Structure formats: structure tokens, C-alpha cells
C-alpha positions as a Python dict, from the first residue, in 0.01 Angstrom:
ca = {
    (1, 'S'): (0, 0, 0),
    (2, 'A'): (202, 192, -249),
    (3, 'A'): (49, 418, -505),
    (4, 'A'): (206, 616, -782),
    (5, 'G'): (-98, 835, -826),
    (6, 'D'): (-469, 863, -776),
    (7, 'K'): (-710, 593, -898),
    (8, 'A'): (-905, 862, -1081),
    (9, 'A'): (-593, 911, -1290),
    (10, 'N'): (-579, 1126, -1599),
    (11, 'T'): (-750, 928, -1875),
    (12, 'K'): (-744, 1221, -2118),
    (13, 'G'): (-460, 1276, -2359),
    (14, 'N'): (-316, 935, -2443),
    (15, 'P'): (-480, 676, -2217),
    (16, 'A'): (-375, 314, -2176),
    (17, 'V'): (-598, 72, -2368),
    (18, 'S'): (-451, -250, -2227),
    (19, 'L'): (-223, -373, -1950),
    (20, 'R'): (-36, -706, -1959),
    (21, 'V'): (160, -841, -1667),
    (22, 'Y'): (483, -1034, -1736),
    (23, 'D'): (549, -1146, -1376),
    (24, 'K'): (208, -1288, -1279),
    (25, 'A'): (341, -1449, -962),
    (26, 'I'): (671, -1400, -780),
    (27, 'A'): (834, -1532, -464),
    (28, 'L'): (1106, -1362, -266),
    (29, 'K'): (1273, -1393, 70),
    (30, 'K'): (1220, -1142, 348),
    (31, 'G'): (1452, -846, 289),
    (32, 'A'): (1504, -919, -81),
    (33, 'S'): (1370, -725, -379),
    (34, 'K'): (1254, -824, -727),
    (35, 'T'): (1156, -610, -1022),
    (36, 'V'): (804, -667, -1152),
    (37, 'T'): (735, -590, -1519),
    (38, 'L'): (410, -505, -1697),
    (39, 'Y'): (343, -383, -2050),
    (40, 'V'): (101, -100, -2124),
    (41, 'T'): (-52, -35, -2466),
    (42, 'P'): (-136, 332, -2527),
    (43, 'Q'): (-418, 454, -2747),
    (44, 'D'): (-162, 632, -2967),
    (45, 'P'): (165, 431, -2975),
    (46, 'S'): (358, 735, -3103),
    (47, 'K'): (292, 931, -2780),
    (48, 'N'): (363, 882, -2411),
    (49, 'I'): (89, 737, -2192),
    (50, 'T'): (-82, 1003, -1980),
    (51, 'D'): (-241, 765, -1725),
    (52, 'V'): (-71, 739, -1386),
    (53, 'P'): (0, 386, -1254),
    (54, 'V'): (-159, 294, -918),
    (55, 'I'): (-35, -7, -719),
    (56, 'T'): (-229, -133, -417),
    (57, 'S'): (-229, -438, -190),
    (58, 'A'): (-462, -547, 90),
    (59, 'R'): (-161, -665, 292),
    (60, 'S'): (87, -381, 241),
    (61, 'E'): (282, -476, 556),
    (62, 'L'): (421, -779, 367),
    (63, 'V'): (570, -608, 63),
    (64, 'K'): (699, -255, 6),
    (65, 'V'): (674, -109, -344),
    (66, 'T'): (940, 133, -466),
    (67, 'G'): (1075, 268, -792),
    (68, 'V'): (752, 276, -995),
    (69, 'A'): (855, 373, -1348),
    (70, 'L'): (664, 395, -1674),
    (71, 'S'): (904, 419, -1966),
    (72, 'G'): (744, 398, -2308),
    (73, 'T'): (518, 92, -2284),
    (74, 'K'): (709, -79, -2000),
    (75, 'L'): (592, -37, -1640),
    (76, 'T'): (827, -161, -1368),
    (77, 'F'): (838, -149, -990),
    (78, 'K'): (1043, -312, -718),
    (79, 'A'): (874, -537, -465),
    (80, 'R'): (1066, -579, -137),
    (81, 'G'): (969, -855, 106),
    (82, 'M'): (908, -710, 452),
    (83, 'K'): (731, -996, 631),
    (84, 'A'): (654, -1360, 544),
    (85, 'G'): (311, -1419, 388),
    (86, 'R'): (110, -1389, 67),
    (87, 'T'): (-59, -1096, -100),
    (88, 'T'): (-183, -981, -438),
    (89, 'F'): (-101, -646, -593),
    (90, 'N'): (-361, -472, -806),
    (91, 'V'): (-187, -263, -1069),
    (92, 'T'): (-412, -8, -1239),
    (93, 'V'): (-328, 215, -1534),
    (94, 'G'): (-629, 417, -1645),
    (95, 'N'): (-924, 173, -1673),
    (96, 'N'): (-698, -135, -1696),
    (97, 'T'): (-611, -358, -1399),
    (98, 'A'): (-371, -652, -1366),
    (99, 'K'): (-289, -870, -1067),
    (100, 'V'): (50, -986, -939),
    (101, 'K'): (63, -1259, -674),
    (102, 'V'): (352, -1224, -426),
    (103, 'T'): (479, -1481, -175),
    (104, 'V'): (735, -1369, 84),
    (105, 'L'): (934, -1644, 260),
    (106, 'K'): (1142, -1611, 578),
    (107, 'K'): (1453, -1731, 392),
    (108, 'A'): (1561, -1793, 33),
    (109, 'N'): (1451, -2117, -133),
    (110, 'K'): (1685, -2179, -426),
    (111, 'A'): (1609, -2407, -720),
    (112, 'S'): (1806, -2731, -720),
    (113, 'K'): (1662, -2865, -1048),
    (114, 'V'): (1463, -2716, -1337),
    (115, 'K'): (1308, -2930, -1611),
    (116, 'A'): (1058, -2861, -1889),
    (117, 'F'): (771, -3110, -1920),
    (118, 'K'): (794, -3069, -2299),
    (119, 'K'): (1108, -2997, -2502),
    (120, 'K'): (909, -2823, -2779),
    (121, 'V'): (577, -2643, -2799),
    (122, 'S'): (375, -2546, -3106),
    (123, 'V'): (171, -2230, -3115),
    (124, 'K'): (-39, -2087, -3397),
    (125, 'T'): (-11, -1727, -3513),
    (126, 'T'): (-176, -1483, -3265),
    (127, 'K'): (-259, -1774, -3028),
    (128, 'T'): (-98, -1852, -2693),
    (129, 'A'): (40, -2176, -2551),
    (130, 'K'): (136, -2278, -2201),
    (131, 'V'): (476, -2424, -2115),
    (132, 'V'): (506, -2587, -1773),
    (133, 'I'): (848, -2604, -1608),
    (134, 'K'): (902, -2832, -1308),
    (135, 'I'): (1107, -2659, -1040),
    (136, 'T'): (1256, -2863, -758),
    (137, 'A'): (1355, -2626, -479),
    (138, 'V'): (1579, -2701, -182),
    (139, 'N'): (1266, -2687, 39),
    (140, 'K'): (1017, -2883, -173),
    (141, 'K'): (722, -2761, 37),
    (142, 'A'): (778, -2392, -48),
    (143, 'V'): (790, -2172, -358),
    (144, 'C'): (1128, -2118, -523),
    (145, 'T'): (1261, -1765, -463),
    (146, 'D'): (1503, -1766, -758),
    (147, 'T'): (1413, -1533, -1044),
    (148, 'I'): (1263, -1737, -1326),
    (149, 'T'): (1301, -1586, -1673),
    (150, 'A'): (1214, -1711, -2018),
    (151, 'K'): (1292, -1587, -2366),
    (152, 'S'): (1224, -1693, -2720),
    (153, 'S'): (1519, -1781, -2940),
    (154, 'K'): (1320, -1645, -3238),
    (155, 'N'): (1107, -1341, -3144),
    (156, 'N'): (982, -1317, -3504),
    (157, 'I'): (804, -1654, -3452),
    (158, 'A'): (697, -1648, -3085),
    (159, 'T'): (735, -1423, -2781),
    (160, 'V'): (712, -1487, -2409),
    (161, 'E'): (395, -1325, -2274),
    (162, 'S'): (422, -1402, -1902),
    (163, 'V'): (586, -1610, -1628),
    (164, 'A'): (405, -1724, -1313),
    (165, 'V'): (587, -1912, -1037),
    (166, 'S'): (409, -2135, -785),
    (167, 'K'): (514, -2423, -563),
    (168, 'G'): (691, -2683, -776),
    (169, 'K'): (645, -2515, -1113),
    (170, 'A'): (660, -2213, -1338),
    (171, 'I'): (399, -2152, -1607),
    (172, 'I'): (526, -1965, -1909),
    (173, 'R'): (282, -1831, -2169),
    (174, 'V'): (410, -1790, -2524),
    (175, 'K'): (238, -1617, -2815),
    (176, 'G'): (274, -1693, -3183),
    (177, 'I'): (360, -1399, -3407),
}
């Protein structure tokens, strides 16, 4: 496991009040790395967060964590695939915990086709909607190891909250502004 501090982290000063994971599930090949992104909301947005991020996994032999960085409200770390298998990271900042599912494959499994089930999605202000993307990978029986990203063409109307990749699909959550 990799930890960037002690679980009894400093919750005085300017603690985190919420933690939102962008990359809810990732897949990577053995030997490759991906950056995982989370967003932390501090009690006082005008000050730096004083809580120390802690990242743990029950199967730490599968994935090595490096480069833990908390810059403003963005928390990032690199996950490097060490051995094929599946694990879940628990990311804790203060009293807030988020989970990131990680699948490590023996070799890369590139996407050969990507298609949205719906061309448009409607979302009400402050509500979230789910967009499902069908991903056909070279090996259809395994998760795609390509990095899947999503962005809104109009961030003043809707933002992308999270992306989760699983076998055959990616689920993207969008939030109305």
C-alpha cells in the first residue's frame, strides 16, 4: 500500500469537507502508469487544505502508487501496474473516503471502436445524468486499457463529474450547472 500520511491526519486548520473521484475505475497494462484524479472541497475555499491524503489497497502488490500531489482542490497520483489482477484503492482525505477500482492486465487492450448509446443527454440544474459509452476492445473479453476522457463543450451548462471504465463500456456522469 502507499500512503501519503497517517490516517489520523490533521483535521484542524482547513479540513476537507468532501472528496469526489473523477477516475472511478481504470484499467492499465502491467508496467504502465495512469494518473488518477480526485477533487477535494475544503472548508474554506480561500485557503489550502490541511488534511493529508492517505491511499491504501488490500492488494498493494498489484499496483504501485507514486507522485501523490494535492494542488489547490485537485488530488492526483500515479498508479503503476505491477502484476495482473484487480484491486480497489481507498483514498482518504480527513474524514472523507473515495474508492478507485483498478484492473491490471498482462498486456495492453486497445479500443477498436467507441460509440455512445445516446447522441444527446438532458440534465437538470444541480442534477446528474449517466452517459454510457460502448467500448469494443481488441480483446472483447477484457477491459480496455486506453485512457478514456470526457469533457463538456459548454462547462457553463454541464460538467463531467466522473468516468468509470469496465469491460465493454465507460460510464460518464455529467452534472447540470
